[in-house]
C-alpha positions in Angstrom: -31.8 -27.8 30.8 -30.3 -25.3 33.2 -26.8 -26.7 32.8 -27.0 -26.4 29.0 -28.0 -22.7 29.3 -25.1 -22.0 31.6 -22.7 -23.8 29.2 -24.1 -21.9 26.3 -23.9 -18.5 28.1 -20.2 -19.3 29.0 -19.3 -20.3 25.5 -21.0 -17.2 24.0 -19.3 -14.9 26.6 -15.9 -16.4 25.7 -16.5 -15.9 22.0 -17.7 -12.4 22.5 -14.6 -11.6 24.7 -12.4 -13.2 22.0 -13.9 -11.1 19.2 -13.8 -8.0 21.3 -10.1 -8.5 22.0 -9.5 -9.3 18.3 -11.3 -6.1 17.3 -9.2 -4.0 19.7 -6.0 -5.5 18.3 -7.1 -4.9 14.7 -8.0 -1.3 15.6 -4.6 -0.6 17.1 -2.8 -2.2 14.2 -4.9 -0.2 11.7 -3.9 3.0 13.5 -0.2 2.0 13.4 -0.4 1.3 9.7 -2.2 4.6 9.0 0.5 6.4 10.9 3.2 4.6 8.9 1.4 5.5 5.6 1.2 9.1 6.7 4.9 9.2 7.5 5.7 7.7 4.0 3.4 10.1 2.2 5.0 13.0 4.1 8.4 11.9 2.9 7.2 11.5 -0.6 5.7 14.9 -0.6 9.1 16.3 0.6 10.9 14.6 -2.2 8.4 15.9 -4.8 8.8 19.4 -3.5 12.6 19.2 -3.7 12.3 17.8 -7.2 9.9 20.7 -8.2 12.4 23.2 -6.8 15.2 21.6 -8.8 13.1 21.7 -12.0 12.2 25.3 -11.4 15.9 26.1 -10.9 16.9 24.5 -14.2 13.9 26.1 -16.0 15.1 29.5 -14.8 18.8 28.7 -15.6 18.0 27.3 -19.1 17.6 30.8 -20.7 20.9 32.3 -19.4 22.7 29.0 -20.2 21.5 29.0 -23.7 22.6 32.6 -24.2 26.0 31.8 -22.7 26.4 28.8 -25.0 25.4 30.9 -28.0 27.9 33.7 -27.0 30.7 31.1 -26.4 30.0 29.5 -29.8 30.1 32.9 -31.4 33.4 33.8 -29.8 34.9 30.4 -30.7 33.7 30.9 -34.3 35.2 34.4 -34.5 38.5 33.2 -32.9 38.7 30.4 -35.4 37.9 32.7 -38.3 40.5 35.2 -37.1 43.1 32.4 -36.9 42.3 31.1 -40.3 42.8 34.7 -41.7 46.1 35.1 -40.0 47.4 31.7 -41.3 46.5 32.6 -44.9 
């Protein structure tokens, strides 16, 4: 009976040591994965901020560009009208 108790104690100790080691390895890998995910989300955040800055730039530039296009169209139209009058 005493031999079986010693054997059982050794087997349980080995299993507990194995699961403890497995838990430590899983914890370390989880921390590494979390750090990788944080790095990826930081990069994505930077990309989003740059995209928002570009959108804001184009939003602010859209008004002056529309006015410039309108003025250019008006000047082209007036030049064409003037040329048509000179040819007639």
